[in-house]
N, C-alpha and C positions, 0 to 999 in steps of 0.2 A: 202429853207435854205440849206445849201450844206451839203453834204454827208459828214462824218467824213474821207471819202476817197479822197475826194478832197481836203484834209486840208494840207498843209506844213508850219512847224516851222521858225517865222525869229529869227536868232541869235542874245541872248542879251536880247530879251524879254522872251524866254521859252528855259529849256535844251535841246538840242537836241543831243547830246554826240557824236562826228566825227568832222573828219578834214573837212574843205571849204578851196576850193582856188579861188581866182577870177576869175570871171566872162570873157572869152575871146570870143568872138564872131565865131561864127559856120561857116563853109562853108554851101551853101545851103540856109540860112536863116532861119533854125528850131528853134522854140519857141514855147514855153508855155504862156497863158496869164494866169495874178493869178490879184487878189482882196485883196490888201493890207488892212487889217483890221486896222493895227495901224494908218494909215493917209487916210484912205478912199479913195484910188485912186488902179487904173489899172497899171499895169506894164509888163512886158517879163520877161520872164527866158530864156537866150540862151544857147543851146547844148555848153558842153566845146571842145575842141581840141579832147580830147580822146574819145569823144560819149557817157558817162559813167554816165553824170548828165548834168540838166539845172541848171543855176546860175545865180543870177543876186542882183538888191538891191532894196531895197524900194524907189521908185522917192520921197518920203517925207520925211523921217528921215534917209534913207540908210543902214536899218537894211538888214544884209545878209538872201539871202533865196536860199537852195539850195534842188534838189525831184531827185533822183536815177530815172536809166532808168534801166529798167529790161524786161527779155522775156516774163513773165509774166503781164504786166504793162497793162496799159489802153487807150482808143482811143479817152480820154477826151481832152481835148484843154485848158480848164479853172480851173482853181483852187483857194483855197481861202486861203492865207497866216495869219496865228494867232500870 
């Protein structure tokens, strides 16, 4: 089972409070892997052009997902979107 620190919310399925921008491919191909519980699929979130967030959509239903990048972040590369 995933640790609660490994979960991010999908827009429209749960309130996240905050604005989201469309995902844009980032230079260097940086991404994180996400298990989308809504559609039982894996996908990627890519780094935005400002380098402040990982952003993307569920490959099944298209729900938007965003995860912030911080100085005290994690080395984990796999997360769960609920």
